[in-house]
C-alpha positions in Angstrom: 0.0 0.0 0.0 1.5 3.3 -1.1 0.6 6.0 1.5 1.4 9.6 1.2 1.0 12.5 3.7 0.2 16.1 3.0 0.4 18.4 6.0 -1.0 21.9 5.4 -0.3 25.1 7.2 1.9 28.1 6.6 2.8 28.0 10.3 4.6 24.7 9.7 6.8 26.1 6.9 7.9 29.3 8.8 8.7 27.4 12.0 5.9 28.8 14.2 4.7 25.2 14.8 6.8 22.0 14.6 5.3 19.4 12.3 4.8 16.6 14.8 1.8 15.2 12.9 4.0 13.6 10.2 6.2 11.8 12.7 3.2 10.6 14.7 1.3 9.4 11.6 4.4 7.7 10.3 4.7 5.7 13.5 1.1 4.8 13.6 1.2 3.6 10.0 4.3 1.6 10.3 2.7 -0.3 13.2 0.1 -1.4 10.6 2.9 -2.7 8.5 2.7 0.3 6.1 5.6 2.7 5.3 4.8 6.2 4.3 6.3 6.8 0.8 6.3 10.6 0.9 5.4 13.5 3.1 4.8 17.0 1.8 4.2 20.3 3.7 2.2 23.0 1.8 1.2 26.5 2.9 -2.4 27.4 3.6 -4.5 28.1 0.5 -4.8 26.4 -2.9 -1.2 25.1 -3.0 -2.8 22.0 -1.5 -4.7 21.3 -4.8 -1.5 21.1 -6.8 0.1 18.8 -4.2 -3.0 16.6 -4.0 -3.3 16.5 -7.8 0.2 14.9 -8.0 -0.2 12.6 -5.0 -3.4 10.9 -6.1 -1.7 9.7 -9.3 1.1 7.9 -7.5 -0.4 6.7 -4.2 -3.1 4.3 -3.0 -3.9 6.4 0.1 -3.4 10.1 0.7 -3.8 11.5 4.2 -4.2 15.3 4.5 -4.0 17.1 7.8 -5.2 20.6 8.3 -7.2 23.0 6.2 -10.6 22.0 7.6 -11.2 25.1 9.7 -13.7 28.0 9.2 -11.4 30.6 7.6 -10.8 31.5 4.0 -7.4 29.8 3.9 -8.9 26.4 5.1 -9.4 24.8 1.7 -8.7 21.1 2.0 -12.3 20.2 1.2 -12.4 22.5 -1.8 -9.0 21.1 -3.1 -10.2 17.5 -2.8 -13.5 18.3 -4.6 -11.6 20.0 -7.4 -9.1 17.2 -7.9 -11.8 14.6 -8.0 -14.2 16.7 -10.1 -16.9 16.6 -7.4 -19.1 19.2 -5.7 -19.4 20.3 -2.1 -22.7 20.1 -0.3 -23.8 20.9 3.2 -24.3 17.9 5.4 -27.3 18.4 7.7 -26.0 16.0 10.4 -22.8 17.9 10.6 -24.7 21.2 10.8 -26.7 19.8 13.7 -23.5 18.9 15.5 -22.1 22.4 14.9 -25.3 24.0 16.2 -25.2 21.9 19.4 -21.6 22.7 19.9 -22.0 26.4 19.7 -25.3 26.4 21.7 -23.4 25.1 24.7 -21.6 28.5 24.8 -24.7 30.4 24.0 -23.7 31.2 20.4 -25.1 30.4 17.0 -23.2 29.0 14.0 -21.9 32.0 12.1 -21.4 32.1 8.3 -17.7 31.1 8.6 -18.3 28.1 10.8 -21.0 26.9 8.4 -18.2 26.1 6.0 -17.2 23.2 8.2 -20.4 21.5 7.4 -19.4 21.3 3.7 -18.7 17.7 2.6 -17.4 16.4 -0.7 -20.3 14.6 -2.4 -20.1 10.9 -1.7 -17.6 11.2 1.2 -18.2 9.7 4.6 -18.0 12.0 7.6 -15.5 11.1 10.4 -16.8 12.3 13.7 -14.7 14.8 15.7 -15.7 14.8 19.4 -12.8 17.1 20.2 -13.5 20.0 17.8 -15.7 21.5 15.2 -14.0 20.2 12.1 -15.2 16.7 11.0 -12.9 14.6 9.0 -13.8 13.1 5.6 -13.2 9.7 4.1 -13.2 9.7 0.3 -13.1 6.1 -1.0 -11.1 5.4 -4.2 -14.3 4.9 -6.2 -15.1 8.6 -6.0 -12.2 9.3 -8.4 -13.2 6.7 -11.0 -14.7 9.2 -13.4 -11.3 10.9 -13.7 -9.4 7.7 -13.9 -8.1 7.9 -10.3 -7.9 5.1 -7.8 -6.8 6.7 -4.6 -8.5 6.8 -1.2 -8.4 10.2 0.6 -8.6 11.0 4.3 -9.1 14.7 5.3 -8.2 15.1 8.9 -8.0 18.1 11.3 -4.6 19.6 12.0 -4.6 20.1 15.8 -3.0 16.9 17.3 -5.7 16.6 20.1 -8.3 16.2 17.3 -6.2 14.4 14.7 -4.9 11.6 17.0 -8.2 10.1 18.2 -9.7 10.4 14.7 -6.8 8.5 13.2 -6.8 5.7 15.8 -10.6 5.4 16.2 -11.8 6.1 12.6 -9.0 5.9 10.0 -7.0 2.9 11.2 -9.9 0.4 11.1 -10.6 1.5 7.5 -6.9 1.1 6.5 -6.8 -2.4 8.1 -9.7 -3.4 6.0 -7.9 -2.2 2.9 -4.7 -4.3 3.5 -4.4 -7.5 1.4 -6.2 -10.4 2.8 -4.0 -12.6 5.0 -1.2 -10.0 5.1 1.0 -10.4 8.1 3.5 -7.7 7.3 4.7 -6.0 10.5 7.4 -3.6 11.6 9.8 -4.2 14.4 12.4 -1.8 16.0 15.5 -3.2 17.6 17.2 -0.4 19.7 20.9 -0.6 20.4 23.2 1.5 22.4 27.0 1.6 23.2 27.8 0.6 19.6 28.1 2.7 16.4 25.7 2.6 13.5 28.4 1.2 11.1 29.4 -1.5 13.6 25.8 -2.6 13.9 25.5 -2.7 10.1 28.7 -4.8 9.8 27.4 -7.2 12.4 23.9 -7.7 11.2 23.4 -6.7 7.5 24.6 -9.9 5.8 22.7 -12.2 8.2 19.5 -10.2 8.0 19.6 -10.1 4.2 20.0 -13.9 4.2 16.7 -14.3 6.1 14.9 -12.8 3.1 11.7 -10.8 2.8 12.9 -8.0 5.1 13.2 -4.3 4.4 16.1 -3.0 6.6 16.7 0.5 7.8 18.9 2.2 10.3 18.1 5.4 12.3 20.5 7.2 14.6 18.9 8.5 17.7 20.1 10.4 20.8 22.6 7.9 22.1 21.0 4.9 20.5 20.5 3.4 17.1 17.3 1.8 15.8 17.4 -1.1 13.3 14.0 -1.0 11.6 12.8 -4.2 10.0 9.6 -4.6 7.9 8.5 -8.0 6.8 6.4 -11.1 7.5 6.0 -12.1 11.1 8.0 -15.3 10.6 11.0 -13.4 9.1 10.9 -10.9 11.9 11.0 -13.7 14.5 14.1 -15.0 12.9 15.6 -11.5 12.6 15.0 -11.0 16.3 16.8 -14.2 17.2 19.7 -13.2 15.0 20.0 -9.7 16.5 20.0 -11.1 20.0 22.6 -13.7 19.0 25.0 -11.2 17.5 24.6 -8.1 19.7 22.7 -9.1 22.8 24.8 -7.0 25.2 24.1 -3.8 23.2 20.3 -4.5 22.6 18.1 -2.3 24.7 14.7 -3.3 23.5 12.7 -4.7 20.5 9.6 -2.7 21.4 10.8 0.9 21.2 11.4 1.2 24.9 14.2 3.7 25.8 17.0 2.7 28.1 15.5 4.5 31.1 12.2 2.5 30.6 14.1 -0.8 30.5 16.1 0.2 33.6 12.9 1.0 35.5 11.3 -2.3 34.4 14.3 -4.3 35.4 14.6 -2.6 38.8 10.9 -3.1 39.4 11.1 -6.8 38.6 14.0 -7.2 41.0 12.5 -5.1 43.7 15.7 -2.9 43.8 16.4 0.7 44.2 18.6 3.1 42.2 20.2 6.4 43.4 22.1 9.0 41.3 24.9 11.4 42.1 25.3 13.9 39.3 27.7 16.8 38.7 28.1 17.6 35.0 24.6 16.4 34.0 22.8 18.5 36.6 20.1 16.0 37.4 19.4 14.9 33.8 19.9 11.2 34.6 17.2 11.4 37.4 15.1 13.4 35.1 15.1 10.7 32.5 14.2 8.0 35.0 11.4 10.1 36.5 9.9 10.5 33.0 9.0 6.8 33.3 5.8 5.7 34.9 6.6 3.7 38.0 9.9 5.5 38.7 8.8 6.2 42.3 9.1 2.5 43.1 12.8 2.4 42.0 14.4 5.8 42.4 14.7 7.1 46.0 17.5 9.6 45.8 18.7 11.9 43.0 21.6 14.1 44.2 23.0 17.0 42.2 26.4 17.7 43.6 27.7 20.3 41.2 30.1 22.1 43.5 33.1 20.4 45.1 31.7 21.4 48.5 28.5 19.6 47.7 30.4 16.4 46.8 32.0 16.5 50.2 28.9 17.6 52.2 26.4 15.2 50.7 28.4 12.3 49.4 31.4 12.3 51.8 34.0 12.7 49.0 37.3 13.7 50.9 38.4 17.2 50.0 42.0 16.0 49.7 40.9 13.5 47.0 39.4 16.3 44.9 42.5 18.5 45.5 44.9 15.7 44.5 43.1 14.3 41.4 40.6 17.0 40.5 36.8 16.9 40.6 36.8 15.3 37.1 38.7 12.1 37.8 38.3 8.4 38.3 38.9 8.5 42.1 36.4 11.2 42.7 33.8 9.5 40.5 34.2 6.3 42.4 33.9 8.1 45.8 30.8 9.8 44.5 29.1 6.5 43.6 30.2 4.8 46.9 29.0 7.8 48.9 25.7 7.9 47.1 25.2 4.2 47.7 25.9 4.6 51.4 23.8 7.7 52.1 20.8 6.5 50.0 20.7 2.9 51.1 19.9 2.0 47.5 21.0 -1.2 45.8 22.7 0.6 43.0 24.2 4.1 42.6 25.5 5.7 39.5 27.7 8.9 39.5 29.0 11.2 36.8 31.6 14.0 36.8 32.8 15.7 33.7 33.5 18.8 31.6 30.5 19.8 29.5 32.3 22.7 27.9 32.8 24.8 25.9 35.2 26.1 28.6 37.1 24.3 31.4 39.0 21.7 29.3 42.7 21.1 29.5 45.1 19.1 27.3 44.9 16.2 29.8 41.2 16.5 30.3 39.6 18.1 27.2 36.1 19.3 27.0 33.7 16.4 26.8 35.7 14.2 29.2 33.5 12.4 31.8 33.9 9.7 34.3 31.0 7.4 35.0 31.0 5.2 38.1 28.6 2.5 39.2 28.4 1.0 42.7 26.2 -1.9 43.7 25.7 -3.7 47.0 28.1 -6.6 47.2 30.1 -5.5 44.2 33.2 -3.3 43.8 32.7 0.1 42.3 33.5 0.4 38.6 34.5 3.5 36.7 34.8 4.2 33.0 36.2 7.3 31.3 34.3 8.6 28.2 34.6 11.5 25.8 31.5 13.0 24.2 32.2 15.9 21.9 29.6 18.5 21.0 27.6 21.2 22.7 26.5 21.0 26.3 23.1 19.5 25.7 24.4 16.7 23.6 27.1 16.0 26.2 24.4 15.7 28.9 22.3 13.4 26.7 25.2 11.1 25.8 26.5 11.0 29.4 23.1 10.1 30.8 22.6 7.5 28.1 25.9 5.8 29.0 25.2 6.0 32.7 21.8 4.4 32.4 23.1 1.8 30.1 25.8 0.9 32.7 22.9 0.2 35.1 21.1 -1.8 32.5 24.2 -3.9 31.9 24.7 -4.5 35.6 21.0 -5.6 36.0 21.2 -7.9 33.0 24.5 -9.5 33.9 26.7 -8.0 31.2 30.1 -6.6 32.0 30.6 -2.8 31.7 32.3 -2.0 28.4 35.9 -1.0 28.5 35.6 1.6 25.8 
């Protein structure tokens, strides 16, 4: 099934609004086993007619978002009617819904809002319980007179209206359009601690040998997704192969992030984590607390940015900092051990580094960080890393590595040496 997206709105092109709809729709569609072939952004107005006129000639399904509002630049309905050579007519049921909607606020339906009751002749209305703009489903048969064979969906632009309409109304229709007996699926294998090219070297040949798979790689923020599309049986073999070749680097096969996996593992074991952060300023704890259920596994998140704080809250000896510097292996180890002690947790991870752009030296350049992990009944381990880039990237990469160290400890893998 060839699916194309057209997102309308000048605000998307000038950067006033980020186009999150395309990303979200792409993820929903790939879960159905369908890859979006093309996504186009067009400004408000009749530019949509030109884009749609091209799209319907190369696609089986076109999904349009936006342009269903009450103003003069909301012309998705008009564009669809023009491309298919059909007329617009007022739908009495939609008009009743509009009248009821505005009556709740003591208003009537003005002339501009009445435009939202216009429906392309022959289209099915998709109810919108979260707004005034109904969606439209135009089956492929409506374009037969012009030699077209493309199904159209016209959906509202605001995400709070678009998302429930897509999941509740559009996806059931799309499932019915998929070939009978199709078991095409999409699976994501998320890796961390290993580069994209190394993953490709390890997996590509074996995955190609399985056959029937479409293979893609996507670099994320500290992780890499290997995206596989194919029949369920081939995906099962692919999953076994990925785990066989790169098990220690595999975070998840269900899109979970490393912090989600860590929270799940700690919950299963009934164990607690504590964090002691200097250069990341609490970002590791922030990521953990983004996960539902974090309160059952994270008891302490300590930000000890200043040297005095490392001594006061973690018991790091001042002479240790003076001798080796705050960014050093001994201080990182003392931070993790102190955090484990004062928190009473089962595991404590600590980081100290130089985020930059200032503060680096030839011996410890900007981007240097020491990550330490202490666990009850096990010696503390420290690893030195170097993450180049601006401060935000440094914090992301450092937190990713720290959380992955915890994951490795919980799953029985040794911490990487480099």
